[in-house]
N, C-alpha and C positions, 0 to 999 in steps of 0.2 A: 585747099579747103573747100567744101561744097557750099556755095553761096546761095543755092536755089531756096525759094520760100519753104518754111517749115509748116505754115498754115496758109491755106487758100480757100477762097470761097467755091462752094460746090459747083457753082455755074462756070468757073474757070477751069476746072479740072476735065481733061478729056477722058473719055471712057470710064467715068465714075458715075454711078447712080445710086440712089438710096436704096438699101438692100429690099428685096422683096418682103412684103409684109411690113414694112417700115414706111413712114409718112413724111414727105418733105413739108415741113411746117412753115415754109416761107409764106408770109402775108397773114399769118395767124395772130390773134390777138395774145398778148401776154398778161396775165394777171398774177400778182404778187401773193404771197402767203396770206396776207391779211385781206384779200378780196378786192384790192384796188387794181383797176386796169391801169398798166403802166406803159404799155407800148405795143409795137407790132415787130414780128419777126422779119427782118429784111432778107436775111441770108443765112445759111449754115456754113460754117467754117470748118474744114477738114485738115487733120494732120496728113501731110503727105506721104510720110514714110509708112504710117500704120493704115492709112487710108480709112481713118475713122472720124466721124464728126466729133469735134471737141468743143465747139462754141455755137451759140446762137448770137447772131448779130442783131441787136435790138435798137429799134428807133423809139426813143422815150416820146410819150405824149407830152405836150407842153405842161399840163397839170401834174406831171410826174417828176418835175425838175425840183432840185433841192430848194428849200425855203430861202429867199433872199438872193437866189441865183440870178443873174442876168440871163434873159431868155434868148439863148442862140437861135438861129434859124432852124437848126436841127442838132440834137444831141443823140449819140449813139453809145452803147455799152455792150460789152460781150458778157455772156451768162454761160458759164460751163454747162455742158450738156446734162451732166448728173443731177442738176437742179430741176430739170424740165419734166413734167408729167402732162400727158395729153388728155385733153377732152375732145375727142374727134368730132362728136355730134355738134358741138359749138365752135369748132375751129379754133380752140383756145389751148395755149400752153400755160399751165399753172406753174409757178416758180416756188418750189417748196423750200421753206427755210430762210427766205428773204422776204421781208417786208417791203412796201412801196418806197419807204425812205431809204431801206438798205440798197435797193436797185437804183434809186436816183443817185445815190452817193458812189456808185461804182466808179472806177477810173474812166473817164471819158475815151472813147475808142475814136481815133481819127482813120478816115479811109485810107490807110496805107498798109503796107505789109504789117502783119502782126509780129512785133519784135519780141525776143525773149525778155527784154527788160519789161515790156508791158505785161507779159503773162506773169512775170515774178511779181510785180506790182499788184495784179489782180489777186493772184494766189495769196500773197500776204494780206491783202485786204479781207479776203474770205476765210482764210486759214491762220488763225493766231499762232498755231504750233508749227507753222511751215519754217523749215531751215533750209536756205538755199544750197549750200555746198553739197551734201550727199545726193541730191536729186537734180541737179542742175541740168543735166542731159539725160542719162539713163535713169528712168523711173519718175520723170517729171509728172507724166500722165497716169501713174499709177494710184492717184488718189481717187476716192469715190466721187468726187465733183466732176471727173472726166469719164466716168463710166456710162457708157452709152446703153449698157444692159439694164440700167436702172430706168431707162426712159420707158417707162411702162404707162399703161393706158389707166386713166382713173374711171371708176365706175360711172355710168351715166345715171 
């Protein structure tokens, strides 16, 4: 069985670049659907087999942490690419469909390889109708939350 990572940061993939006409949003500000600034995109994470961006690795701002949570030095979450909308003029990524408290309560992402267990936990959190068995391997990324074609630019 192949044990190579399924998901890798863009900067660790040899011979892989963001497609022409697309933007590498690393370093951009992340704003939730309710207009709150929640964090900064640290990296783009790519599904190695399909060679497609699947997640934004977002470092949360301290003010975006869940109420009552101990403030760790740094907290990161993954946001599936299908939630992202770009405002290039402002170097901003809008997260449609997720309010600031939704983003703050996403499962924390540790800087380790992205496990299938983490992806399942995240998907269950975002999609209450998600059923693991039929899509555990084939079809896991067939949901709109992973559709990079929805990564559209919002009007300025």
